[in-house]
C-alpha positions in Angstrom: 154.2 -72.9 220.0 151.1 -73.6 222.1 150.7 -77.3 222.9 147.5 -79.3 222.5 146.0 -82.0 224.7 142.7 -83.7 223.8 140.9 -85.4 226.6 137.9 -87.4 225.4 135.8 -90.4 225.8 137.3 -93.5 224.3 139.3 -93.1 221.1 137.7 -89.8 219.9 140.9 -87.8 220.6 143.1 -90.0 218.5 140.5 -90.0 215.7 140.5 -86.2 215.8 144.2 -86.1 215.5 144.1 -88.6 212.6 141.6 -86.4 210.8 144.0 -83.4 211.3 146.9 -85.5 210.0 144.8 -86.4 206.9 144.0 -82.7 206.2 147.6 -81.4 207.0 149.3 -84.4 205.4 151.5 -84.8 208.5 151.2 -85.4 212.2 151.4 -82.0 214.1 154.0 -81.5 216.8 153.2 -80.9 220.5 149.9 -82.7 220.4 148.7 -85.6 222.6 145.5 -87.2 223.6 144.1 -89.1 226.6 141.1 -91.4 226.1 138.9 -92.0 229.2 136.9 -95.1 229.5 133.9 -95.9 231.8 136.2 -98.0 234.1 138.7 -95.2 234.6 138.8 -93.4 238.0 139.3 -89.6 237.2 141.7 -89.3 240.2 143.9 -92.0 238.7 143.8 -90.4 235.3 144.7 -86.9 236.6 148.5 -87.5 237.0 148.7 -89.0 233.5 146.8 -85.9 232.1 149.3 -83.6 233.9 152.2 -85.5 232.5 150.8 -85.0 229.0 150.3 -81.3 229.6 153.9 -81.1 230.6 155.0 -83.1 227.6 153.3 -80.8 225.0 154.1 -77.5 226.8 157.1 -75.8 225.4 156.6 -72.7 227.5 153.8 -71.0 225.5 151.0 -72.8 227.2 148.6 -75.6 226.4 145.0 -75.7 225.1 143.1 -78.7 226.4 140.2 -79.8 224.2 137.4 -82.0 225.6 134.4 -83.5 224.0 131.4 -82.9 226.4 131.3 -80.1 229.0 130.6 -81.5 232.4 131.6 -85.1 231.5 134.6 -86.9 233.0 137.1 -85.7 230.4 136.0 -82.1 231.0 136.1 -82.5 234.7 139.7 -83.8 234.5 140.6 -80.8 232.3 139.1 -78.4 234.9 141.7 -79.7 237.4 144.5 -78.9 235.0 143.6 -75.3 234.4 146.1 -72.5 235.1 144.8 -69.2 233.7 146.9 -68.0 230.8 149.0 -71.2 230.8 146.6 -74.1 230.6 143.2 -73.3 229.2 140.4 -75.7 228.1 137.6 -75.7 225.5 134.8 -78.2 225.4 132.8 -79.4 222.3 135.9 -80.6 220.4 135.4 -81.2 216.7 137.7 -81.3 213.6 137.2 -77.6 212.7 138.1 -76.6 216.2 141.2 -78.7 216.2 142.3 -77.3 212.8 141.8 -73.7 214.0 144.0 -74.4 217.1 146.6 -76.0 214.9 146.5 -73.1 212.5 146.7 -70.3 215.0 148.8 -71.7 217.9 152.0 -70.2 216.4 150.4 -66.9 215.5 149.0 -65.6 218.7 148.7 -65.9 222.4 146.7 -68.6 224.2 143.6 -66.3 224.5 143.6 -65.7 220.8 143.8 -69.4 220.1 140.9 -70.0 222.4 138.7 -67.5 220.6 139.7 -69.0 217.2 139.0 -72.5 218.5 135.5 -71.7 219.6 134.8 -69.8 216.4 136.1 -72.7 214.3 133.9 -75.2 216.1 130.8 -73.0 215.7 131.4 -72.1 212.1 132.0 -75.7 211.3 128.5 -76.7 212.3 126.1 -76.1 209.3 122.8 -77.4 208.2 123.4 -78.8 204.7 120.4 -78.6 202.4 120.2 -80.8 199.4 118.7 -79.7 196.0 117.6 -83.2 195.0 
């Protein structure tokens, strides 16, 4: 099973996990999150992030989800990357996380990345009211 690590600003990662728990009616296995605050030094956070990658990795790889590309969480994720073993996707949202959770046992890490990006994009819609 592919592991999941969410690296985000503040408590967003835990909130995403809690939303997934609500939808799935259970807490998924092999998932962790790391919240980064403005006071955190990215170099100090990096060893903790690596420890969490190792924790959720059962040998099938890890998908790291981050909130904003180019921001501190994303930059930390970039330092963790190992092609084919640890991959990252930015723009994390609930549909993305649910896709990763759904497909991480059904395919390889590259398939999961494709499903994650598609889930995130397809989950963004302009709702029009008829009132």
